[in-house]
C-alpha positions in Angstrom: -73.8 -131.3 58.0 -75.8 -128.4 58.4 -74.4 -127.7 62.0 -71.1 -128.4 60.6 -71.3 -125.7 58.0 -73.2 -123.4 60.6 -69.8 -123.5 62.8 -67.7 -122.8 59.7 -70.1 -120.4 59.0 -69.7 -118.8 61.8 -66.0 -118.8 62.9 -65.5 -117.4 59.6 -67.9 -114.6 60.3 -66.1 -114.5 64.0 -62.6 -114.1 62.1 -63.6 -111.3 59.9 -65.4 -108.7 62.5 -62.1 -109.5 64.3 -59.9 -108.1 61.2 -62.5 -105.1 60.9 -61.9 -104.1 64.2 -58.5 -104.2 64.6 -58.3 -102.1 61.0 -56.5 -104.8 59.2 -56.7 -104.6 55.2 -55.5 -106.9 52.3 -53.9 -105.0 49.3 -51.9 -105.5 46.5 -51.5 -104.9 42.3 -50.8 -107.3 39.7 -49.2 -106.4 36.5 -48.6 -108.0 33.3 -47.5 -106.8 30.2 -46.3 -108.2 26.5 -42.8 -106.3 25.5 -40.3 -106.7 23.0 -37.1 -105.0 23.3 -34.3 -103.8 21.2 -30.8 -103.9 22.6 -32.6 -104.7 25.6 -33.2 -108.4 27.8 -36.0 -109.4 29.2 -35.1 -107.5 32.7 -34.1 -104.7 31.0 -30.3 -104.5 30.8 -28.1 -103.9 27.6 -28.0 -106.7 25.4 -26.4 -106.9 21.8 -29.8 -108.5 20.2 -33.7 -108.3 21.3 -36.3 -109.8 23.5 -39.4 -110.9 23.7 -41.4 -111.2 27.0 -44.0 -112.0 29.3 -43.0 -109.1 31.9 -44.2 -108.1 35.6 -44.4 -104.7 37.0 -43.9 -103.1 33.6 -46.5 -100.1 34.9 -46.9 -100.5 38.5 -44.6 -103.2 40.8 -46.5 -106.5 41.6 -46.7 -106.6 44.8 -49.3 -107.8 48.1 -49.4 -106.7 51.4 -51.3 -106.4 55.1 -51.6 -103.3 57.0 -54.0 -102.4 59.7 -54.3 -99.6 62.5 -55.5 -99.9 66.0 -57.1 -96.8 67.7 -55.4 -96.5 71.6 -57.1 -93.5 72.6 -56.7 -89.9 72.6 -56.2 -89.6 69.0 -53.6 -92.5 69.2 -53.3 -95.4 66.9 -50.8 -98.6 66.9 -49.8 -99.3 62.8 -48.0 -101.9 61.0 -47.1 -103.0 57.6 -46.1 -106.1 55.2 -45.8 -105.9 51.7 -44.4 -108.3 49.7 -43.0 -108.2 46.0 -44.2 -110.8 43.5 -42.9 -111.9 40.0 -46.5 -112.2 38.7 -45.4 -114.0 35.2 -44.3 -116.9 37.3 -45.8 -116.8 40.8 -42.4 -116.8 42.8 -41.3 -114.0 45.4 -39.5 -111.0 43.9 -36.6 -111.0 46.8 -35.5 -114.8 47.4 -33.9 -113.8 50.6 -37.0 -111.1 52.1 -40.4 -112.0 51.8 -41.4 -109.2 52.8 -38.7 -106.9 50.8 -41.0 -104.0 50.5 -42.2 -103.8 54.5 -41.7 -105.1 57.4 -42.7 -102.8 60.4 -44.7 -101.7 63.8 -44.9 -97.8 64.5 -46.8 -95.4 66.7 -49.2 -92.3 65.5 -50.0 -89.5 67.1 -51.0 -86.2 67.3 -46.9 -85.8 67.4 -46.8 -87.7 64.0 -45.3 -91.2 63.8 -42.6 -93.4 64.3 -42.0 -96.7 62.5 -39.7 -99.4 63.2 -38.9 -102.4 60.8 -37.9 -102.3 57.1 -39.0 -99.4 55.4 -38.3 -96.4 52.8 -35.2 -94.4 52.9 -35.8 -90.5 53.0 -34.6 -90.6 49.5 -37.2 -93.1 48.1 -40.1 -91.1 50.1 -38.8 -87.6 48.8 -38.8 -88.6 44.9 -42.5 -90.4 45.4 -44.7 -87.8 44.7 -42.1 -85.5 42.1 -41.0 -88.5 39.6 -42.1 -87.2 36.5 -43.2 -91.1 35.4 -45.4 -91.1 39.1 -43.0 -94.3 40.0 -44.3 -96.3 36.9 -42.1 -99.0 35.5 -39.7 -99.1 38.5 -36.9 -101.6 37.4 -36.6 -98.9 34.6 -37.1 -95.5 35.7 -33.9 -93.6 36.9 -35.5 -91.8 39.2 -36.5 -95.1 41.5 -33.2 -97.1 40.2 -30.1 -94.3 40.6 -31.7 -91.3 42.2 -33.2 -92.9 44.7 -30.4 -95.4 45.1 -32.8 -98.7 44.9 -30.1 -100.0 41.6 -26.7 -98.0 42.1 -24.7 -100.8 40.3 -21.8 -100.2 42.9 -21.4 -103.9 43.6 -21.1 -103.0 48.0 -23.6 -103.4 50.4 -24.3 -99.9 51.7 -26.5 -99.3 54.9 -28.2 -102.3 56.3 -30.3 -103.0 52.6 -29.3 -106.5 52.7 -28.5 -106.3 49.0 -25.4 -105.1 46.9 -27.1 -104.2 44.5 -29.6 -101.1 45.7 -30.3 -99.2 49.1 -33.8 -98.3 48.5 -35.0 -100.0 51.5 -33.4 -100.3 54.8 -33.3 -103.0 57.8 -33.2 -102.6 61.0 -34.8 -99.1 60.7 -36.1 -96.3 62.5 -38.2 -93.4 61.1 -39.9 -90.4 62.3 -42.8 -88.8 60.4 -44.3 -85.2 61.2 -46.8 -83.1 59.5 -47.8 -79.3 60.1 -49.7 -77.6 57.7 -48.6 -78.1 54.3 -44.6 -79.4 55.3 -44.0 -82.9 56.0 -40.5 -83.9 57.8 -39.0 -86.8 58.0 -35.4 -88.5 59.7 -34.6 -91.7 59.5 -31.5 -94.1 61.4 -30.6 -97.3 60.4 -28.9 -99.5 62.6 -26.4 -101.6 61.1 -25.6 -104.2 63.4 -22.4 -105.2 62.5 -20.8 -106.9 65.4 -17.9 -105.1 66.9 -18.8 -102.2 64.2 -20.8 -99.5 65.8 -20.9 -97.5 62.6 -21.0 -100.3 60.3 -23.8 -100.7 57.3 -25.7 -97.7 59.6 -27.8 -95.0 57.8 -28.9 -91.5 58.4 -31.4 -89.4 56.7 -33.4 -86.5 56.7 -36.1 -85.3 54.2 -38.8 -82.4 53.8 -42.0 -81.4 51.5 -43.9 -79.0 51.0 -47.6 -79.3 49.1 -50.2 -76.5 49.0 -53.0 -75.5 45.9 -51.4 -78.6 43.6 -47.9 -77.9 44.5 -45.0 -80.2 45.5 -41.4 -79.1 46.5 -39.8 -82.7 48.1 -35.9 -83.1 48.9 -34.0 -85.6 51.1 -30.6 -86.1 52.2 -29.5 -90.0 53.2 -25.9 -91.0 54.5 -25.2 -94.5 54.0 -22.2 -96.8 55.0 -20.7 -99.8 54.3 -18.6 -102.8 56.3 -15.7 -100.3 56.0 -17.1 -97.5 56.7 -17.2 -95.6 53.6 -19.5 -93.8 52.9 -22.8 -93.5 50.2 -24.1 -89.8 49.8 -27.5 -89.0 48.0 -29.4 -86.3 47.9 -32.6 -85.1 45.5 -34.5 -82.3 45.3 -37.8 -82.0 42.6 -41.1 -80.2 42.2 -44.5 -81.1 40.5 -47.5 -79.1 40.0 -51.0 -80.0 38.8 -52.2 -77.4 36.3 -55.7 -78.2 35.2 -55.7 -81.6 33.5 -51.9 -81.6 33.3 -49.2 -82.5 35.9 -45.4 -81.4 35.5 -42.8 -82.6 37.4 -38.9 -82.4 37.6 -36.3 -83.9 39.5 -32.8 -83.4 40.1 -30.2 -86.2 42.2 -26.9 -86.8 43.1 -25.0 -89.5 44.5 -21.3 -89.9 45.8 -19.7 -93.1 46.6 -16.3 -94.2 48.0 -16.3 -97.7 46.3 -12.7 -98.2 47.5 -9.5 -96.4 49.0 -9.5 -93.1 46.6 -11.5 -94.0 44.3 -15.2 -92.5 44.0 -18.2 -92.9 42.0 -20.5 -90.1 41.2 -23.8 -90.5 39.5 -26.4 -87.6 38.5 -30.2 -87.5 37.5 -31.9 -85.2 35.8 -35.2 -85.9 34.6 -38.7 -83.9 33.6 -41.9 -84.9 32.4 -45.8 -84.6 31.9 -48.9 -86.7 32.4 -51.9 -85.2 30.6 -55.2 -86.4 31.4 -57.0 -86.4 27.9 -60.4 -87.3 29.2 -61.3 -88.8 32.9 -60.8 -92.1 31.6 -57.4 -91.7 29.6 -54.4 -90.2 30.4 -50.5 -89.8 28.5 -47.3 -89.6 30.0 -44.1 -88.7 29.1 -40.5 -88.3 30.5 -37.1 -87.7 29.9 -34.1 -88.8 31.9 -30.2 -88.1 31.4 -28.4 -89.6 34.0 -24.0 -89.0 33.8 -22.1 -91.2 35.6 -18.1 -90.1 37.1 -16.0 -93.1 38.3 -11.9 -92.3 39.4 -9.9 -93.6 36.6 -12.5 -94.3 34.2 -14.3 -92.0 31.0 -17.3 -90.5 32.0 -20.1 -91.7 30.7 -24.0 -92.0 31.1 -26.9 -92.2 29.2 -30.3 -90.6 28.3 -34.0 -92.2 28.6 -37.3 -91.3 27.3 -40.0 -93.1 28.4 -44.0 -92.7 27.4 -47.1 -94.5 28.8 -50.7 -94.0 27.5 -53.2 -95.6 29.7 -57.0 -96.4 29.5 -59.1 -96.7 33.1 -61.4 -99.7 32.7 -62.5 -99.0 36.2 -61.0 -97.6 39.3 -59.1 -100.4 40.1 -57.8 -101.8 36.4 -56.5 -100.1 33.8 -54.9 -100.9 30.6 -51.6 -99.6 29.2 -49.2 -99.1 26.3 -45.9 -98.1 27.0 -42.4 -97.0 24.5 -39.6 -96.1 25.8 -35.8 -95.2 23.6 -32.6 -95.4 25.8 -29.2 -94.0 23.7 -25.9 -94.7 25.6 -22.8 -92.5 25.9 -19.4 -93.3 25.8 -19.9 -97.5 26.3 -21.9 -97.1 29.8 -23.8 -100.4 28.2 -20.8 -102.4 27.1 -18.3 -102.5 24.0 -20.6 -105.7 23.0 -24.0 -104.2 23.2 -26.1 -101.8 21.1 -25.4 -97.8 21.8 -29.6 -97.3 21.2 -31.9 -99.5 22.9 -35.7 -99.1 22.3 -38.9 -101.2 24.0 -42.5 -101.7 23.3 -44.9 -102.9 25.7 -48.9 -103.4 26.6 -50.4 -104.9 29.7 -53.0 -104.9 32.3 -52.8 -103.7 35.8 -55.4 -104.6 38.4 -55.4 -103.3 41.7 -57.4 -104.8 45.1 
């Protein structure tokens, strides 16, 4: 038995050495919190009543992944990443049709930049990330992610090779180049639609540019996406953030326009602003306001305003407790006639990263 155990330990040690040599990292985040919503369902949609739930991803989206690199010499590297979203409250995958729904790509990196091929975020998503007033918290309820970066565009049409009719935050079959020089970061993306006999159907093209120096970040992008009928969805975003001592200020503006049918268009705009204050090194307060406007051909203009606030206490470098409060005021019946015109939510939970 001692010989068997010794052989097993040797095999495990060999595997670990191999993983370290190739630079493979297992990582993830688990976020669970209790939530009460008035005028909201457990999935944060407008509702006529109230809900109580144990939610996953209220602060940070629960996920796990693998990433790694191999040194090819002369400053060149091979890179890869797989990442899968989780419903930590039920132990299921966040996306039933795509296991590695958040990332699945391989690439090369050198002094000339990085070229990645596979499923990855759009230039809009990359541009919003450093300037979102909430710091990308509460992704399923955050208009910067859902509306500005098109994660929940609500159009009911697949634009770009997203594999979904509800959002276009990430694209399949995509090539993305990222180059950096000084404080500038430039991105260019091409998504292949791969629709038989329709060369440009579900295709996408995007560009982005960011500049960072001395605590200041400015970031913007443009993305064009097509559906199977060659109709287009165009999105733009531009924002800035500034770290001033213990306070981070951020603001962003975004606009998208989609042709949803012949002669019919939907335009959505998002204006947002907010701040994070590190009261003490272990305790942060964050508040952000989002104004969303929607214009549709043949329909009344509508939208909503949303205020979201977080209080966070760091138990360690990887674990924190949080409390969250939000209020949404719908305009002109955006929420649906049967639902409340004013919605509130309160949450408390824990998030751990590894």
